C-alpha positions as CSV (number, residue, x, y, z in Angstrom):
1,X,7.1,-2.2,-4.4
2,X,5.6,-0.9,-1.3
3,X,7.8,-0.6,1.9
4,X,7.4,0.4,5.5
5,X,10.4,1.3,7.4
6,X,10.9,1.9,11.4
7,X,8.3,-0.8,12.2
8,X,10.0,-1.6,15.5
9,X,8.7,1.7,16.6
10,X,4.8,2.6,17.1
11,X,2.7,2.6,14.1
12,X,2.5,6.3,14.1
13,X,6.3,6.5,13.6
14,X,6.5,4.0,10.6
15,X,7.7,5.3,7.5
16,X,6.0,4.4,4.2
17,X,7.4,4.4,0.9
18,X,8.1,2.6,-2.3
19,X,11.3,0.8,-3.6
20,X,11.7,0.1,-7.4
21,X,11.9,-3.6,-8.0
22,X,15.1,-2.9,-10.0
23,X,16.8,-1.7,-7.1
24,X,16.6,-5.1,-5.5
25,X,18.1,-7.0,-8.5
26,X,21.7,-8.1,-9.1
27,X,22.9,-9.2,-12.4
28,X,24.0,-13.0,-12.1
29,X,25.1,-15.5,-14.6
30,X,22.2,-18.1,-15.4
31,X,22.6,-20.8,-18.1
32,X,25.5,-18.8,-19.5
33,X,23.7,-15.4,-19.7
34,X,23.8,-12.5,-17.5
35,X,20.3,-12.2,-16.3
36,X,18.6,-9.4,-13.4
37,X,17.7,-11.6,-10.5
38,X,16.9,-10.6,-7.0
39,X,19.5,-11.8,-4.6
40,X,18.9,-14.9,-2.3
41,X,18.1,-13.9,1.3
42,X,20.1,-16.6,3.4
43,X,19.5,-17.4,7.0
44,X,22.1,-15.6,8.9
45,X,23.5,-18.3,11.3
46,X,25.2,-15.8,13.7
47,X,21.7,-13.7,14.0
48,X,19.7,-13.9,17.1
49,X,16.8,-15.5,15.4
50,X,18.6,-18.4,14.5
51,X,20.3,-18.6,17.8
52,X,16.7,-18.8,19.6
53,X,15.9,-21.5,17.1
54,X,19.0,-23.4,18.2
55,X,18.1,-22.8,21.8
56,X,14.5,-24.2,21.7
57,X,15.0,-26.8,18.6
58,X,14.4,-29.8,20.9
59,X,11.7,-28.6,22.9
60,X,9.9,-27.3,19.5
61,X,10.5,-30.6,17.7
62,X,8.3,-32.4,20.4
63,X,5.9,-29.8,21.8
64,X,3.2,-27.6,20.0
65,X,4.7,-24.1,20.9
66,X,3.7,-22.0,17.8
67,X,2.5,-18.3,18.1
68,X,-0.5,-17.4,15.9
69,X,-1.1,-13.7,16.6
70,X,-4.1,-13.7,14.3
71,X,-4.6,-11.2,11.3
72,X,-2.5,-8.0,10.9
73,X,-4.8,-5.4,12.8
74,X,-4.3,-1.9,11.2
75,X,-6.4,-0.2,13.9
76,X,-7.4,-0.6,17.4
77,X,-5.7,-0.7,20.7
78,X,-1.8,-0.6,20.8
79,X,-1.5,-4.1,22.2
80,X,-3.1,-5.4,19.4
81,X,-1.9,-3.1,16.4
82,X,1.7,-2.5,17.4
83,X,3.3,-5.8,17.7
84,X,6.3,-6.3,15.7
85,X,7.0,-10.0,14.6
86,X,9.1,-12.1,17.0
87,X,12.0,-12.4,14.2
88,X,11.8,-8.3,14.1
89,X,12.0,-8.4,18.2
90,X,15.0,-10.8,18.3
91,X,16.8,-8.8,15.4
92,X,16.5,-5.7,17.2
93,X,17.3,-7.1,20.8
94,X,20.7,-8.2,19.1
95,X,21.7,-4.6,18.2
């Protein structure tokens, strides 16, 4: 599987690589047999993205406040191409 690390930095500093799918798998008992599965990724209730959701939940339930940045841009001006996701920005701000 392809991976990109260091995405909180400008695109020139991103690190492209690969990860064997088997590295993401854990052995779990399913229907009485051990099976390789990808571990569930649960929402961290103490994480900054979830806290931001809690802070805005009532407002977002009533008002249309979604963000649609458009398709991913791989080349062009920095203000268009090098924008990390809002979740990533919140996670990095919490560190």
